[in-house]
Kinemage of the C-alpha trace (Angstrom):
@kinemage 1
@onewidth
@group {chain A} dominant
@subgroup {mainchain}
@vectorlist {calphas} color= white
{ca met a 1} P -10.564 18.139 0.327
{ca asp a 2} L -11.069 19.804 -3.037
{ca ser a 3} L -11.289 17.852 -6.292
{ca asp a 4} L -7.752 18.767 -7.441
{ca thr a 5} L -6.255 17.477 -4.170
{ca ala a 6} L -8.339 14.292 -4.377
{ca ala a 7} L -7.149 13.743 -7.953
{ca ala a 8} L -3.529 14.233 -6.836
{ca leu a 9} L -3.990 11.543 -4.171
{ca ala a 10} L -5.495 9.114 -6.686
{ca arg a 11} L -2.590 9.785 -9.096
{ca leu a 12} L -0.056 9.183 -6.318
{ca ile a 13} L -1.598 5.841 -5.346
{ca arg a 14} L -2.015 4.658 -8.944
{ca gly a 15} L 1.286 6.046 -10.175
{ca glu a 16} L 3.678 4.623 -7.596
{ca arg a 17} L 4.507 0.903 -7.400
{ca val a 18} L 6.298 0.504 -4.072
{ca ala a 19} L 5.373 1.362 -0.515
{ca ala a 20} L 6.891 1.114 2.911
{ca leu a 21} L 5.076 -1.628 4.815
{ca gly a 22} L 4.976 -1.174 8.564
{ca thr a 23} L 4.336 -4.209 10.763
{ca leu a 24} L 4.825 -5.102 14.407
{ca arg a 25} L 7.679 -7.490 15.168
{ca gly a 26} L 7.705 -8.595 18.768
{ca gly a 27} L 5.854 -5.402 19.695
{ca ala a 28} L 8.373 -3.149 17.938
{ca pro a 29} L 8.010 -1.407 14.561
{ca asn a 30} L 9.394 -3.110 11.467
{ca val a 31} L 9.391 -1.363 8.078
{ca ser a 32} L 10.236 -2.847 4.699
{ca leu a 33} L 9.782 -1.999 1.046
{ca val a 34} L 7.072 -3.871 -0.888
{ca ala a 35} L 5.449 -3.721 -4.303
{ca tyr a 36} L 1.690 -3.109 -4.271
{ca leu a 37} L -1.304 -3.147 -6.575
{ca ala a 38} L -4.267 -0.980 -5.626
{ca ala a 39} L -7.779 -2.240 -6.321
{ca pro a 40} L -9.561 0.124 -8.744
{ca asp a 41} L -11.747 1.444 -5.898
{ca phe a 42} L -8.891 1.567 -3.315
{ca ser a 43} L -10.800 -0.888 -1.102
{ca ala a 44} L -7.754 -3.174 -1.104
{ca phe a 45} L -4.053 -3.073 -1.826
{ca trp a 46} L -2.535 -6.354 -2.966
{ca leu a 47} L 0.924 -7.416 -1.829
{ca arg a 48} L 2.860 -10.458 -3.050
{ca leu a 49} L 4.949 -11.592 -0.097
{ca ser a 50} L 7.322 -14.421 0.720
{ca arg a 51} L 6.581 -16.346 3.883
{ca leu a 52} L 10.333 -16.168 4.593
{ca ala a 53} L 10.265 -12.369 4.957
{ca trp a 54} L 10.082 -10.829 8.406
{ca his a 55} L 7.098 -8.681 7.437
{ca thr a 56} L 5.109 -11.768 6.388
{ca gln a 57} L 5.944 -13.535 9.629
{ca asp a 58} L 4.847 -10.394 11.480
{ca leu a 59} L 1.505 -10.321 9.643
{ca arg a 60} L 0.807 -13.917 10.610
{ca asp a 61} L 1.098 -12.845 14.260
{ca asp a 62} L -0.666 -9.474 14.003
{ca ala a 63} L -2.713 -8.430 10.970
{ca arg a 64} L -2.450 -4.702 11.726
{ca ala a 65} L -0.214 -2.876 9.266
{ca ala a 66} L 0.472 0.426 7.543
{ca leu a 67} L 1.474 1.295 4.000
{ca ala a 68} L 3.267 4.561 3.218
{ca ile a 69} L 3.319 5.714 -0.403
{ca val a 70} L 5.581 8.667 -1.142
{ca gln a 71} L 6.129 10.907 -4.137
{ca pro a 72} L 9.687 10.329 -5.381
{ca asp a 73} L 12.260 12.815 -4.143
{ca asp a 74} L 12.919 15.139 -7.052
{ca gly a 75} L 15.661 17.133 -5.364
{ca arg a 76} L 13.483 20.100 -4.448
{ca ala a 77} L 14.781 22.451 -1.762
{ca asp a 78} L 12.112 21.437 0.764
{ca pro a 79} L 11.364 17.693 0.756
{ca gln a 80} L 8.528 18.303 3.240
{ca thr a 81} L 6.466 19.496 0.279
{ca leu a 82} L 6.501 16.004 -1.294
{ca met a 83} L 3.109 14.288 -1.334
{ca arg a 84} L 2.659 11.164 0.792
{ca val a 85} L -0.119 9.012 2.147
{ca thr a 86} L -0.091 6.602 5.046
{ca leu a 87} L -2.791 3.935 5.025
{ca arg a 88} L -3.607 1.977 8.174
{ca gly a 89} L -5.456 -1.299 7.962
{ca asp a 90} L -5.515 -5.046 8.296
{ca val a 91} L -3.874 -7.648 6.109
{ca ser a 92} L -5.167 -11.122 5.320
{ca leu a 93} L -3.697 -13.995 3.351
{ca gly a 94} L -5.228 -14.547 -0.069
{ca gly a 95} L -8.331 -13.185 -1.644
{ca gly a 96} L -11.044 -13.529 0.925
{ca glu a 97} L -13.242 -11.246 -1.177
{ca gly a 98} L -13.024 -12.264 -4.805
{ca pro a 99} L -10.247 -13.638 -6.976
{ca glu a 100} L -6.606 -12.780 -6.536
{ca pro a 101} L -5.343 -10.290 -9.125
{ca lys a 102} L -2.696 -12.445 -10.827
{ca ala a 103} L -3.201 -11.020 -14.335
{ca ala a 104} L -3.207 -7.407 -13.151
{ca trp a 105} L -0.164 -8.082 -10.959
{ca leu a 106} L 1.784 -9.557 -13.879
{ca ala a 107} L 0.796 -6.644 -16.120
{ca arg a 108} L 2.185 -4.224 -13.521
{ca phe a 109} L 5.192 -6.342 -12.465
{ca pro a 110} L 6.053 -8.699 -15.356
{ca glu a 111} L 9.464 -9.593 -13.897
{ca ser a 112} L 7.737 -11.060 -10.827
{ca ala a 113} L 6.360 -13.997 -12.834
{ca val a 114} L 9.018 -16.194 -11.254
{ca thr a 115} L 7.331 -15.796 -7.842
{ca phe a 116} L 4.331 -17.755 -9.112
{ca ala a 117} L 6.586 -20.819 -9.460
{ca leu a 118} L 7.891 -20.473 -5.901
{ca ala a 119} L 5.913 -22.060 -3.077
{ca asp a 120} L 6.795 -19.401 -0.502
{ca phe a 121} L 5.077 -16.442 -2.260
{ca ser a 122} L 1.405 -15.611 -1.762
{ca phe a 123} L -0.985 -12.735 -2.261
{ca trp a 124} L -1.890 -10.768 0.840
{ca arg a 125} L -4.796 -8.331 0.868
{ca phe a 126} L -4.346 -5.048 2.743
{ca ala a 127} L -7.746 -3.514 3.592
{ca pro a 128} L -7.400 0.143 4.630
{ca arg a 129} L -9.269 1.428 7.691
{ca asp a 130} L -8.157 5.032 7.282
{ca ala a 131} L -5.545 7.231 5.646
{ca arg a 132} L -3.597 10.413 6.254
{ca phe a 133} L -2.683 12.306 3.096
{ca val a 134} L -0.089 15.070 3.156
{ca ala a 135} L -0.485 16.996 -0.081
{ca gly a 136} L 2.397 19.294 0.856
{ca leu a 137} L 3.586 21.286 3.837
{ca gly a 138} L 0.558 22.278 5.918
{ca arg a 139} L -1.911 20.481 3.613
{ca thr a 140} L -2.930 17.381 5.569
{ca his a 141} L -6.151 15.399 5.198
{ca asn a 142} L -7.490 12.539 7.350
{ca leu a 143} L -9.675 10.098 5.418
{ca ser a 144} L -11.904 7.169 6.284
{ca ala a 145} L -11.876 4.041 4.142
{ca ala a 146} L -15.196 5.174 2.623
{ca gln a 147} L -13.733 8.578 1.691
{ca leu a 148} L -10.701 6.869 0.156
{ca arg a 149} L -13.003 4.724 -2.016
{ca arg a 150} L -14.890 7.825 -3.186
{ca ile a 151} L -11.579 9.445 -4.206
{ca ala a 152} L -10.739 6.416 -6.358
């Protein structure tokens, strides 16, 4: 991957705020929309989830998950040329490795402050194992977690 493509991936991850979260629910796929906060080095993606949500219940049963981050549809003739990245990894409750990013989360999502007063919301840490970046039609790149961190 050239440096311009790597920079486009980093901009996509840092610039978007929501992702599709894929989990397994009873052995079948379940996808929902979640807000995320990427660690500066892309070693983790923080999610703030309610224990009442299906996806959170799924993660308690099986930590394997995927996040899909997509460039917004701008109405172009061929939507297959939109950039997107799918990250596969494991999710764990809470920090595990360092403090939870409350201040950074609130800076990015100030309206979510109410969730800190609700007992059912917690931080979950998504740790990517690998990624598949589609920079446009026919421009696909498979990345390890280490390569993703270098791109950050």
